[in-house]
C-alpha positions as CSV (number, residue, x, y, z in Angstrom):
1,M,30.1,-61.5,-16.7
2,P,32.3,-62.8,-13.8
3,L,35.4,-60.9,-13.2
4,T,38.5,-63.1,-14.1
5,L,42.1,-62.7,-13.2
6,T,43.2,-61.7,-16.6
7,L,40.2,-59.1,-16.6
8,L,41.1,-57.8,-13.1
9,R,44.6,-57.4,-13.9
10,K,43.6,-55.4,-17.0
11,R,41.3,-53.3,-15.0
12,V,44.1,-52.2,-12.2
13,Q,46.5,-51.6,-14.7
14,R,44.3,-49.1,-16.3
15,L,43.5,-47.3,-13.2
16,Q,47.3,-47.3,-12.1
17,W,47.7,-45.2,-15.4
18,L,44.8,-43.2,-14.4
19,C,46.1,-42.5,-11.2
20,L,49.5,-41.6,-12.3
21,A,48.1,-39.3,-14.9
22,L,46.2,-37.7,-12.3
23,W,49.3,-37.5,-9.9
24,F,51.0,-35.6,-12.7
25,G,48.3,-33.2,-13.3
26,I,47.7,-32.6,-9.7
27,T,51.6,-31.8,-9.1
28,L,51.8,-29.5,-12.3
29,L,48.6,-27.9,-11.7
30,P,50.4,-25.1,-9.3
31,L,53.1,-24.6,-11.9
32,I,50.6,-23.6,-14.4
33,M,48.6,-21.5,-12.3
34,A,51.4,-19.6,-10.9
35,S,51.4,-16.6,-13.4
36,G,47.6,-15.9,-12.1
37,D,48.0,-13.8,-8.8
38,D,44.4,-12.6,-9.1
39,L,43.0,-15.7,-7.5
40,F,43.0,-15.8,-3.7
41,I,41.6,-18.4,-0.8
42,G,41.4,-16.2,2.1
43,S,44.6,-14.2,2.1
44,W,47.0,-16.8,0.2
45,P,47.3,-16.8,-3.4
46,L,45.8,-20.2,-5.2
47,P,48.7,-21.5,-6.3
48,Y,50.5,-21.5,-2.7
49,W,47.3,-22.9,-1.7
50,L,47.4,-25.5,-4.2
51,A,50.9,-26.3,-3.6
52,A,50.7,-26.6,0.2
53,Q,47.5,-28.1,1.0
54,G,45.5,-28.8,-2.0
55,C,47.9,-31.2,-3.8
56,L,48.4,-33.3,-0.5
57,L,44.4,-33.6,-0.5
58,G,44.5,-34.6,-4.0
59,Y,47.4,-37.4,-3.5
60,L,45.2,-38.9,-0.4
61,A,42.2,-39.2,-2.7
62,I,44.0,-41.2,-5.5
63,V,45.2,-43.6,-2.8
64,V,41.9,-43.8,-1.1
65,V,39.9,-44.4,-4.5
66,Y,42.6,-46.7,-5.9
67,A,42.5,-49.2,-2.7
68,W,38.4,-48.8,-2.3
69,L,38.3,-49.7,-6.0
70,V,40.9,-52.5,-6.1
71,N,39.7,-54.2,-2.8
72,R,36.1,-54.2,-4.4
73,W,37.2,-55.7,-7.7
74,E,39.6,-58.4,-6.1
75,R,36.7,-59.3,-3.7
76,A,34.4,-59.9,-6.8
77,A,37.0,-61.7,-8.5
78,G,38.0,-64.0,-5.3
79,C,41.8,-63.5,-6.0
80,L,44.5,-61.0,-5.4
81,S,45.3,-58.9,-8.5
82,F,49.1,-59.5,-7.9
83,E,51.4,-62.5,-7.2
84,A,51.7,-63.2,-3.7
85,P,55.4,-64.3,-2.6
86,A,55.6,-67.9,-1.5
87,A,56.3,-68.1,2.4
88,Q,59.7,-68.5,3.0
89,D,60.4,-71.2,5.8
90,D,63.8,-70.9,7.8
């Protein structure tokens, strides 16, 4: 089935909602796990490590996967998933 502009936009919108949910979960995970001080990575408690390093790596992974998937889908559809602004001639 060829990828149409409407299908592309629906896919991208679903991916955006998924990325938003993942971002929300990654942000709240250290707060949820903060009560458990028995888990350590090296000499640091796990919630501290997640807040300091793990969340940033999670955010980076979200951006990389989003860009890779949308670029792949746009290439397959042969069009952009957004409206490009018209060129401004001064």
